[in-house]
VOGU-3710 file (C-alpha; in Angstrom, 3 decimals, decimal comma):
1> mqpltgldei> 10,823/23,369/-16,742  10,915/27,137/-16,472  9,701/28,662/-13,179  6,071/29,709/-13,211  5,405/33,052/-11,591  1,965/34,269/-12,679  -0,981/32,723/-10,803  -3,067/32,617/-13,965  -0,317/30,722/-15,744  0,021/28,266/-12,913
11> karfiaargy> -3,754/27,694/-12,898  -3,820/27,181/-16,665  -0,948/24,748/-16,546  -2,536/22,827/-13,681  -5,876/22,443/-15,515  -4,083/21,354/-18,676  -2,049/18,763/-16,773  -4,700/17,478/-14,354  -8,044/18,191/-16,052  -9,793/19,872/-13,062
21> wrpwtdamlh> -9,871/22,919/-10,807  -11,460/22,862/-7,351  -11,796/25,065/-4,228  -8,712/23,419/-2,668  -6,554/24,187/-5,696  -7,715/27,803/-5,642  -6,825/28,028/-1,937  -3,430/26,430/-2,616  -2,828/28,735/-5,535  -2,949/31,812/-3,299
31> anpgflahya> -1,276/30,245/-0,223  1,558/28,215/-1,897  1,592/28,590/-5,687  4,835/26,623/-6,002  3,054/23,553/-4,659  0,542/23,571/-7,534  3,139/24,396/-10,181  5,239/21,393/-9,270  2,520/19,043/-8,176  0,906/19,276/-11,584
41> eyaghpaktg> 4,133/18,051/-13,184  4,792/15,379/-10,547  1,261/13,986/-10,591  0,900/14,197/-14,364  4,235/12,564/-15,204  3,210/8,929/-15,033  0,047/9,448/-17,016  1,890/11,363/-19,791  5,043/9,236/-20,078  4,004/5,614/-19,461
51> plpprmveli> 2,699/3,165/-22,058  -0,882/2,862/-20,835  -3,546/4,638/-22,930  -5,625/7,421/-21,363  -8,658/5,069/-20,997  -6,613/2,694/-18,827  -4,939/5,481/-16,822  -8,383/6,898/-15,971  -9,807/3,517/-15,094  -6,977/2,965/-12,625
61> yvaldasath> -7,738/6,353/-11,078  -11,406/5,295/-10,872  -10,314/2,128/-9,009  -8,088/4,045/-6,568  -10,723/6,760/-5,791  -13,569/4,251/-5,480  -11,572/1,827/-3,314  -12,860/1,293/0,177  -9,392/2,315/1,362  -10,007/5,812/-0,067
71> lfepgltthl> -13,636/6,551/-1,064  -12,840/9,945/-2,580  -15,991/10,943/-4,450  -14,740/14,226/-6,065  -11,777/12,411/-7,671  -14,014/9,506/-8,643  -16,399/11,867/-10,382  -13,591/13,581/-12,287  -11,849/10,370/-13,370  -15,023/8,476/-14,239
81> rmareagatd> -15,966/11,359/-16,573  -12,499/11,401/-18,068  -12,501/7,606/-18,461  -15,724/7,727/-20,417  -14,327/10,538/-22,585  -11,292/8,332/-23,271  -13,566/5,481/-24,475  -14,230/3,421/-21,336  -17,494/1,472/-21,512  -20,033/0,667/-18,787
91> advfdvlhlv> -18,599/-2,874/-18,795  -15,105/-1,526/-18,198  -16,275/0,631/-15,257  -18,209/-2,141/-13,582  -15,330/-4,557/-14,154  -13,180/-2,094/-12,215  -15,781/-1,846/-9,453  -15,795/-5,691/-9,253  -12,028/-5,592/-8,783  -12,399/-2,901/-6,134
101> tmqglsavlh> -14,742/-5,213/-4,218  -12,269/-8,098/-4,485  -9,543/-5,904/-2,938  -10,643/-6,687/0,605  -10,068/-10,395/0,226  -6,251/-10,237/0,443  -6,595/-9,205/4,069  -8,898/-12,163/4,748  -6,388/-14,498/3,201  -3,456/-13,095/5,195
111> aadllheaap> -5,441/-13,195/8,443  -6,690/-16,742/7,795  -3,036/-17,808/7,258  -2,208/-16,386/10,661  -5,161/-18,334/12,179  -3,977/-21,451/10,445  -0,526/-21,038/11,979  -1,793/-20,184/15,463  -4,545/-22,801/15,744  -3,912/-25,734/13,422
121> qpalnpgdal> -6,667/-28,327/13,259  -7,492/-31,426/11,226  -8,014/-30,153/7,634  -11,218/-30,545/5,722  -10,815/-31,965/2,236  -11,705/-29,238/-0,252  -11,913/-31,754/-3,087  -10,176/-31,881/-6,433  -12,741/-29,711/-8,227  -12,212/-26,870/-5,794
131> rariaalwpe> -8,439/-27,240/-5,954  -8,576/-27,032/-9,766  -10,754/-23,885/-9,604  -8,293/-22,239/-7,223  -5,371/-23,024/-9,558  -7,258/-21,698/-12,569  -8,905/-18,585/-11,134  -6,483/-17,214/-8,515  -3,055/-18,847/-8,951  -1,068/-16,169/-7,107
141> qagsllrlae> -3,084/-16,838/-3,950  -3,375/-20,586/-4,381  -1,527/-21,471/-1,159  -3,600/-19,200/1,037  -6,849/-20,191/-0,689  -6,103/-23,885/-0,204  -5,426/-23,359/3,526  -8,627/-21,398/3,812  -10,512/-24,088/1,931  -9,253/-26,634/4,455
151> mdpgyvavll> -11,007/-24,584/7,129  -14,110/-23,472/5,190  -14,481/-24,951/1,693  -17,970/-23,453/1,238  -16,661/-19,901/1,656  -13,907/-20,448/-0,914  -16,401/-21,958/-3,394  -18,713/-18,911/-3,237  -15,700/-16,585/-3,263  -14,539/-18,129/-6,497
161> dfldqgapag> -18,070/-17,916/-7,893  -18,014/-14,189/-7,247  -14,509/-13,844/-8,745  -15,485/-15,822/-11,850  -19,045/-14,624/-12,431  -19,352/-11,249/-10,691  -17,693/-9,198/-13,435  -19,696/-8,011/-16,474  -19,091/-9,485/-19,900  -17,044/-7,554/-22,370
171> gltraerllv> -15,062/-5,491/-19,820  -11,310/-5,434/-19,219  -8,758/-7,834/-20,640  -6,942/-10,167/-18,290  -3,818/-7,921/-18,410  -5,893/-4,776/-17,754  -7,501/-6,437/-14,702  -4,105/-7,316/-13,370  -2,857/-3,750/-13,728  -5,821/-2,422/-11,841
181> rvalhacftq> -5,166/-4,972/-9,085  -1,456/-4,009/-8,953  -2,453/-0,330/-8,558  -4,952/-1,112/-5,770  -2,624/-3,298/-3,729  0,564/-1,257/-4,266  -1,096/2,082/-3,367  -0,196/3,404/0,084  -3,875/3,277/1,031  -3,535/-0,510/1,196
191> gdmdttrali> 0,170/-1,182/0,862  -0,133/-4,961/0,535  3,359/-5,752/-0,750  2,967/-9,533/-0,538  0,026/-9,465/-2,931  1,732/-6,800/-5,078  4,823/-9,026/-5,400  2,662/-11,975/-6,476  0,786/-9,852/-8,979  4,013/-8,428/-10,493
201> heglaqgvtr> 5,333/-11,933/-11,066  2,028/-13,059/-12,566  1,930/-10,016/-14,800  5,463/-10,529/-16,086  4,617/-14,171/-16,741  1,578/-13,039/-18,831  3,747/-10,694/-20,842  2,728/-7,418/-19,161  5,677/-5,088/-19,553  7,780/-3,720/-16,768
211> qallqaiqlg> 6,962/-0,192/-17,875  3,175/-0,812/-17,717  3,502/-2,319/-14,216  5,624/0,623/-13,126  3,076/3,120/-14,386  0,191/1,341/-12,581  2,289/1,565/-9,349  3,170/5,230/-9,806  -0,408/6,350/-10,440  -1,355/5,625/-6,832
221> ahlavhgaal> 1,254/7,839/-5,120  -0,392/11,205/-5,453  -3,695/10,171/-3,855  -1,894/11,563/-0,822  -2,630/15,026/-2,221  -6,176/14,643/-0,962  -4,745/15,234/2,525  -3,258/18,492/1,314  -6,564/19,259/-0,394  -8,402/18,822/2,904
231> gatvharlkd> -5,871/20,906/4,792  -5,945/23,765/2,254  -9,743/23,802/2,224  -10,015/23,941/6,006  -7,283/26,578/6,211  -9,104/28,799/3,674  -12,395/28,358/5,497  -10,840/29,301/8,863  -9,043/32,236/7,354  -12,264/33,508/5,677
241> sgasg> -14,141/33,192/8,976  -11,430/34,941/10,939  -11,011/31,946/13,248  -7,718/31,942/15,164  -7,447/28,409/16,427
//
């Protein structure tokens, strides 16, 4: 890549690569133009070079920005618009939001495992029907779900009802759902590597390619730029107001 020197050129390249321009990017353009020039290439690389189509890339961004671990409305607005422009349906979007809601359950399962280890007690019998549902609906968490069902089978039953029936009809494919979940759990905003490991193995077993899994993982890294966006925005505001500290 040739060095970019003109601010107008950097701005144009950034918009072409990322699809937006905001006050923070304007502040960064004047304070540290090299950041924007190279960030656009870094952040745009996975979306441009991986095997996932634009619709799926944007839906993963929707999941990451909507996640309770991030809740970044400006990014969500941008990527929801771009997802729809790329062909995402309402069912796709609300399927993603269902998966976003399911994200919090991995922490419950991990913590319940710790409780099981620290305070063992006579196990309740979850029953064969519940065991079969666990194996069918959430195989990568079957061990944790069974331990939780031995403590509270009713909770696991309604959890599985939500997992099975809470998503809209006609949304994502099974492989697409898995890729969204990989992105959510692998992203630094959650960083749940145990669940990520299980999802990777499940995806490979389903025939999801290594390249698709890698792209889903890579898409989450640059959410960290929202910290830089906040810093650049506050810096510009203080500078404009003449504040010194």
